[in-house]
C-alpha positions, -999 to 999 in steps of 0.1 A, spaced: 160 -66 -415 128 -85 -416 133 -100 -382 140 -66 -368 108 -54 -383 89 -82 -367 103 -74 -333 99 -37 -337 62 -41 -348 55 -63 -318 72 -39 -294 54 -9 -308 20 -25 -305 28 -36 -269 39 -1 -259 10 16 -275 -15 -8 -258 -1 3 -224 7 40 -228 9 45 -190 39 23 -189 58 48 -210 55 75 -183 53 57 -149 84 60 -127 92 45 -93 97 73 -68 103 51 -38 107 14 -32 118 -10 -4 115 -47 3 125 -70 32 152 -85 9 171 -53 10 206 -56 26 195 -31 53 175 -60 69 203 -86 69 206 -110 98 219 -94 131 223 -111 165 197 -87 181 173 -88 152 173 -79 115 146 -52 116 151 -22 138 132 11 140 130 43 159 113 47 193 105 11 203 94 4 239 118 -13 263 105 -48 256 104 -45 218 133 -47 193 165 -28 201 163 7 187 177 14 152 171 34 121 167 8 93 160 25 60 163 2 31 155 10 -5 151 46 -15 125 74 -12 115 66 23 126 76 58 136 52 86 111 29 101 94 41 134 80 17 160 63 44 181 31 33 200 36 -4 205 28 -24 236 48 -56 241 59 -78 270 87 -98 253 70 -131 260 62 -159 236 82 -176 208 94 -143 193 108 -128 225 114 -91 220 112 -94 183 76 -84 177 90 -68 145 110 -94 126 120 -106 91 104 -139 82 131 -162 68 159 -142 85 152 -139 122 131 -171 122 127 -199 97 104 -191 68 68 -197 77 45 -217 55 18 -193 66 35 -164 48 19 -165 13 42 -136 2 73 -157 4 104 -150 26 119 -127 33 90 -104 44 84 -80 73 63 -95 100 45 -82 131 38 -105 161 20 -100 194 32 -113 228 16 -141 247 -10 -133 273 -48 -129 276 -66 -97 269 -37 -74 274 -42 -54 242 -7 -62 228 1 -39 199 28 -40 173 32 -9 151 55 -2 122 53 33 105 72 41 73 74 78 66 77 89 30 105 113 19 78 137 8 40 138 9 23 120 -20 12 142 -49 -16 139 -74 -9 111 -98 13 91 -74 3 56 -62 15 37 -31 13 -1 -31 22 -29 -7 16 -67 -6 -1 -80 25 -7 -113 42 -30 -112 72 -30 -138 101 -42 -173 93 -54 -177 129 -69 -152 153 -68 -157 191 -96 -140 209 -94 -157 243 -103 -137 274 -84 -136 307 -98 -170 317 -85 -187 285 -120 -191 269 -134 -172 240 -145 -138 252 -136 -101 250 -104 -100 231 -105 -84 197 -76 -92 173 -73 -67 145 -51 -59 115 -50 -22 106 -33 -1 79 -34 36 83 -20 66 63 -9 98 80 -4 132 65 27 154 68 15 165 103 12 129 115 -26 131 115 -45 100 103 -60 106 69 -72 71 59 -77 38 77 -86 3 66 -90 -26 91 -105 -60 99 -109 -81 130 -128 -108 149 -148 -112 181 -166 -142 196 -191 -119 212 -199 -98 181 -187 -118 151 -163 -110 123 -155 -74 116 -151 -75 78 -127 -52 61 -139 -16 65 -124 19 61 -126 54 75 -122 85 54 -134 121 57 -171 113 52 -174 77 62 -167 56 92 -166 18 92 -176 17 55 -177 -18 42 -152 -30 16 -171 -54 -6 -180 -77 23 -144 -91 25 -140 -114 56 -109 -110 78 -95 -143 69 -101 -138 31 -68 -120 29 -47 -146 48 -35 -161 15 -20 -128 3 -35 -96 -12 -24 -61 -21 -33 -25 -12 -29 4 -36 -35 41 -27 -36 65 -56 -37 103 -49 -61 119 -73 -60 154 -58 -46 168 -26 -79 159 -9 -90 127 -27 -77 93 -34 -86 60 -51 -80 28 -31 -77 -7 -46 -78 -35 -20 -80 -72 -27 -91 -63 -63 -119 -39 -52 -116 -2 -61 -133 27 -44 -128 65 -41 -120 82 -8 -118 117 7 -88 122 29 -96 130 65 -66 154 66 -39 160 40 -24 137 14 -6 106 27 30 111 39 34 79 59 19 44 62 15 24 95 9 -13 98 -6 -26 131 -13 -60 146 -35 -57 176 -43 -83 204 -35 -115 184 -16 -134 211 9 -157 195 29 -173 222 10 -180 254 12 -218 250 -25 -223 252 -50 -235 226 -63 -211 200 -100 -202 199 -109 -234 181 -90 -255 206 -73 -273 177 -37 -260 179 -11 -251 205 4 -217 197 37 -217 217 59 -220 186 68 -194 160 45 -208 133 36 -175 116 -1 -185 118 -9 -155 140 14 -130 123 9 -100 99 33 -101 69 39 -74 43 65 -66 17 73 -46 -15 66 -10 -5 65 12 -36 55 47 -47 50 52 -84 44 85 -102 27 88 -136 35 115 -162 40 149 -147 7 163 -135 -7 192 -156 -4 223 -135 -38 238 -128 -57 207 -138 -75 205 -105 -102 180 -116 -76 157 -132 -94 154 -165 -63 162 -186 -71 199 -195 -69 233 -177 -101 251 -182 -131 268 -166 -141 237 -147 -108 238 -128 -114 275 -119 -148 265 -106 -132 238 -84 -105 262 -72 -133 286 -61 -149 259 -40 -116 247 -25 -102 282 -18 -93 284 19 -112 252 25 -90 222 16 -62 211 -7 -84 199 -35 -69 226 -58 -33 225 -45 -10 230 -75 21 241 -57 23 212 -31 18 234 0 -13 214 11 -38 242 6 -58 260 -21 -49 297 -23 -40 325 -46 -7 309 -56 -27 280 -70 -49 304 -90 -19 320 -106 -7 285 -117 -41 278 -132 -40 312 -149 -6 306 -165 -17 272 -178 -53 277 -188 -59 262 -222 -32 236 -218 -40 199 -224 -23 166 -215 -33 153 -249 -2 168 -265 19 146 -243 3 115 -256 -6 126 -291 13 98 -306 -8 72 -288 -35 60 -312 -71 54 -303 -82 19 -291 -97 12 -326 -64 19 -342 -46 -3 -317 -71 -31 -325 -65 -27 -363 -27 -28 -357 -30 -59 -336 -52 -76 -362 -29 -67 -390 3 -78 -372 0 -116 -378 -5 -110 -416 25 -87 -417 46 -112 -399 35 -140 -423 44 -118 -453 78 -110 -439 85 -147 -432 74 -156 -467 97 -130 -481 125 -145 -462 117 -181 -473 117 -171 -510 153 -158 -508 
């Protein structure tokens, strides 16, 4: 009994210290280790709408909560060490690369060989449904170790290698973008983002190669019109350009990986599939917190006059007061507010003590454990 009490006390304190873990649930998840991406003679990773020189077409859709991959919009010549597989699974289609800090298997994008041809590899993953307030998308990323910005004569010049991640709304319109790149002519293009009110806004002065040893990106939907991004440990709020995210696209642009010439430093030949020039990513996930409080448009945990004021400002303008998930703020959302006015999320977590109480519990736990053990020893 005493040992059970010890374990129960420890579990209770741990759970109360992290109340969000009691409510979070995984709505969608996929990884490159899913059986959907097992080895195939013509490539392990297939998507819809590839060009003629890219991977053979397919509808791979591993995990759950997502729709099939879509490779629309790429430009590839099928040259270089990866052949047609500008979308591949590291560790499955090719030997695991030491440049992949995420570990194999992982999804990988590669560009064909050639100078200044704007090679583009794109992979879009639509969500089964648009993200709602309280939901968070996350992914692990590993950007290229080397960037090749040689011009048509094979010398540093006008090529601009870029890594780009964009989110699209349910209509396919871009609603948020984050990107980084390099240029001999103009210098590094540190990680920057576009949202509704900002273009090329700096993200904590993060250099392009600072994320080549692995990082993560999280997009939390706060309301239908706003989000909170955490990238490489830095958090910032954003206003969606269009609607809430309903898909994510990964892009590797103009980073030639197989022309057999030296890279921009002249230090390495790049005719082999080393992974140094590739964009790796893995572990797609959408998590949802406790059910959102209907009518709580400002997300403060209660439905009151402040939410009505926000609805008035959003009415007919945007989806900032979208309570029914139809991507607008209208009379139906007002009726939801009216039915729930006075409600509070506090009731849902009433059993969770204040931080001071948690601290007292944590401080008292060792003494309780000692007393329980002493009681056992005396028997």
